[in-house]
C-alpha positions as CSV (number, residue, x, y, z in Angstrom):
1,X,0.9,0.0,-3.9
2,X,2.5,1.6,-0.9
3,X,0.0,4.5,-0.7
4,X,-3.3,2.8,-0.4
5,X,-5.9,5.2,1.1
6,X,-9.5,6.2,0.7
7,X,-8.6,8.9,-1.8
8,X,-6.9,6.3,-4.0
9,X,-10.0,4.0,-4.3
10,X,-12.3,5.1,-7.1
11,X,-15.9,3.9,-7.3
12,X,-17.4,3.5,-10.8
13,X,-21.0,4.1,-11.6
14,X,-21.7,0.4,-11.3
15,X,-20.2,0.5,-7.8
16,X,-17.1,-1.4,-8.8
17,X,-14.0,-0.1,-7.0
18,X,-10.6,0.5,-8.7
19,X,-7.3,1.4,-7.1
20,X,-5.6,4.5,-8.5
21,X,-2.3,6.2,-8.2
22,X,0.2,3.4,-8.7
23,X,3.2,5.7,-8.8
24,X,4.8,4.3,-5.6
25,X,3.9,0.7,-6.3
26,X,6.6,-2.0,-5.8
27,X,7.6,-3.8,-9.0
28,X,8.1,-7.5,-8.3
29,X,9.4,-10.2,-10.7
30,X,8.3,-13.6,-9.6
31,X,10.8,-15.4,-11.7
32,X,13.9,-13.8,-10.3
33,X,12.3,-12.5,-7.0
34,X,13.6,-9.1,-7.9
35,X,12.0,-6.0,-6.2
36,X,12.2,-2.5,-7.5
37,X,11.2,-0.2,-4.7
38,X,13.3,3.0,-5.3
39,X,15.5,4.5,-2.7
40,X,13.1,5.3,0.1
41,X,11.0,2.4,1.6
42,X,9.1,4.9,3.8
43,X,6.8,6.6,1.3
44,X,3.1,7.2,1.2
45,X,0.6,8.9,3.5
46,X,1.7,8.8,7.1
47,X,-1.8,8.2,8.4
48,X,-2.1,4.9,6.5
49,X,1.4,3.6,7.1
50,X,1.8,0.3,9.0
51,X,3.9,0.4,12.2
52,X,6.8,-1.3,10.7
53,X,7.0,1.3,7.9
54,X,6.9,4.2,10.4
55,X,9.6,2.6,12.6
56,X,11.6,1.8,9.5
57,X,11.8,-1.9,10.4
58,X,10.1,-3.2,7.2
59,X,12.0,-5.9,5.4
60,X,12.7,-4.1,2.2
61,X,14.0,-7.3,0.6
62,X,10.7,-9.2,1.0
63,X,7.7,-8.6,-1.3
64,X,5.4,-10.1,1.4
65,X,6.3,-7.2,3.7
66,X,4.8,-4.8,1.2
67,X,1.7,-6.8,0.8
68,X,1.2,-6.8,4.5
69,X,1.5,-3.0,4.7
70,X,-1.1,-2.6,2.0
71,X,-3.4,-4.9,4.0
72,X,-2.9,-2.6,7.0
73,X,-3.8,0.4,5.0
74,X,-6.8,-1.3,3.5
75,X,-8.0,-2.1,7.1
76,X,-7.8,1.6,7.9
77,X,-9.9,2.4,4.8
78,X,-12.5,-0.1,6.0
79,X,-12.4,1.5,9.5
80,X,-13.0,4.9,7.9
81,X,-16.0,3.5,6.0
82,X,-17.6,2.1,9.1
83,X,-17.0,5.4,11.0
84,X,-19.0,7.5,8.4
């Protein structure tokens, strides 16, 4: 996703959550292990960026790296929820 944040999580009337704004998402092809990330790996909302993204040390050739940064951002969303 690369821009996971509380504003991009929509809650339906049945309380089911959906992720919105997939414009910065990484496209990954499992068959060829191809990644389409665009020119700038450091995108998104700074407050939700993982340390490796902020320091520009993310492995841009590895899909797992992007999954981990989304998990970091999700953790911050959960932290926000508990602080309300």
